[in-house]
N, C-alpha and C positions, 0 to 999 in steps of 0.2 A: 504493497499501500503507499509506503515513502518512497519506495521508483518512482512508481504511475505516483506520483503526484509531481516529482521533483521534473521528471520526463514533460510532462502537463506544464510547465509553470516553462521551464526551454525551448517551446513549442518556437517559435521567428509567426510575429506575428506575417499575416497572410493577404494584411487589405492592399487597397491594392496605393504605388505611389499619389496616383490621379485625382484619388480619394480623399486627402489627409483627416479622420479626426479634428475634431474643432476641442480641445481643454473645456473643464464643464464648468460652469458657470461660480468662479473664485477660484477656482487654477490656474497654475502656468504649465503654460508647455514650446516647449521650445526645441526650436526647427535649425540644423544645424549641416552645411556643407551644401547649399544653396549655389552655382557656382551660375553663370552664362544665361540663359534664359529659365533655368530651374525656380526662382521665384515667381516669376510672375504663375507660371506654369503652376505649381502647386497652389500658388493663393486663388489663381482656380477653376484648380478645386476643389478647393476647401470653399468656393464661393459656391457651386454650384450643388456641393456636398449640401449645404448646408441652409433653413428654412425661415430665409431673417437676411437679415440686413450686415455687409463684414464689415464695419468697418476702422480701411485700414489710413497708420500714419509715417510719411516720407521728413525726410531729412527736413528736404525745400520744396518747391512748387517746381526745379524741375525735374529732381525725380519722381516727386507722382504726375507730373504734365507723361513723363516717358512711361512713367509703372500703367499709365492710362493705358494707354497705345496697346502694350507688348499684353495686356488683360484683357483687349475688344479682339485684338488679334487670337489670342484660349481661348473666348466665348464666344467668338463667331456666330456658330453653329446655337449657340442656346440663350432663351433671350430677357438673361441681366441687364439690368442699361446698371454704365459704372459714371456716376456722378464726380469728380473732380472740383473742391470749395478750393481757390487759389489762395493762397498770400495776396494782401492789398501791393505788397510788392515797392513799399515805399517809409521812408523814413518819420518817427514821428512827429519829425518842427517840420514835413518838406513843405513847401508855399507851395507844389501844385497837387493834383490830382492822379491817384490812381487809374491806367490806361482805363479806359471804357472797354473795351475784351476785357477783363476781371470783373469790372464789376457786373458786366451780362454775367457773367458765367457766375460770378456767386447768389445774383437775382434769382439762375436759372437752377444754380440750389436748390436758394432755400426756398423757392415760390415747388419742386415736388416735392421734397424731404418729406412733409406728413403724409403721403400721400404712397412712399417708396417702400413696401411690402419684404423683396425681396433683391435684393441687386450687392454693389458693391462704393463705399465712401471714400475719397483721397480727399485723405487733410496731413496739411504741414504743420510741424508739430507750431509751427510760427500761429497760425490762424488759432491753434487750440489756448492759445494764451489773449482770444481779445473778444470783445460782450461783445451779443449780436442784439437786436433789438428784439421784439418780443412777437413774435406772429399776431400775433393779432393790427400791430402796428404795423406791419407789412402785407395783414389782408385793408387793413382801413385805407393806404395811400395807391390799393393795386388800381389798377381802369383795366379798367370789359365791360365792350363796347357791346349789342350786338344788335344783325338788323332787326329795321321798324320801328328808334329807336328814338327819342329829339335827341339833337345834339347841335348845343349851340355854338360856332363858332374863336366868337371871340371868352368869351370864357373857357371851350378849352385854350389859348391859347394864352391863355393867366392860367392856367393849371401847370400846362405843360413848361411854359417856360420858372419859373414859383421851382418844378421839379426838377428843376439843370434841363430840362433839353431846348437846346439851339436852332431856334426859327435861318435854315435857309430855301435857295433859293429850289432850288436840285440835289435829296437826300440822297446819302450815300453811304455814313458807316448812322453806328449805334451813335443814341441820345441826340438825336438830331429827325427833328419834322418841316413842315411846310404844306404852305396853305394854298394856293391857289384856286380864284372863282367857287366854288361847289367839291373844292375833290382835298382832302385830307392828309399828304400823306407823316408817315409816324411810322420813325423805326424803333422800338422799342426796347431796351436792356433786359435778355435771355430769348431775344427771337431771332430768329434761324435768317428768316425775309423780312424786309420791311412790309407795313400794309399802306395800301391804299383806301381811304375811305368814299365812297363818292353820295351826297348827301343829296339829294328831294330836297329844296326850303330847306326846310329843318327838318328833316329826317331823314335816318343812315339807309338809304339805299339797295345798298353792297358795302362787301366785305372785299380786297383781296390784296393775295399777296404779286410782288412784283417783283424786277432782279432791279439793281441798283445798279447795274451793271447802263445799261441797254431802256431804262426807266417803259420798259413794257409788261401787261404784268401776265402773270405766272395764271392762278390760279384762290 
């Protein structure tokens, strides 16, 4: 009996290395000797086997972006959403604002997190040291437009300018808007394409995306 028990304890773990087991709540598990692309491969397997959100901390934003690309490659055939919450990349007393693409990605991540049930969240260590506004604040200052609603362009111009948007003649980048007659072109933070809102008097007749390079409507 004693010899059988010893042999049972010495049996190797036959679980697949691509599907590693995550530690139990409150426990710690150390992985080592993960060279090259072994780390994103193992993390992708852990995320696929995990029924929840896997939070991964990285030393900086550059490694977070690189790891995000690698994870998307290994999770290409899975329905896992891979989000990155980047750092501001500005010093505490800098007079310049963070880049618009960084603001856009942070807002997009904050907007998706409350409904994310399964996926991966990449966070640089420096980002964890910063405070965030409550979800109620983001919901209060979010803009939602639907076809058939009433929209006053003058009030919308004031609201967008207070929110930090720039009024331009032609929308090309995040954080810009343009008003031409009954058309409102808007490139919101967190959107992959700008939107064109067509008004009939004060009523929203249609909302379409468009290509900022050609200015042609997409869908």
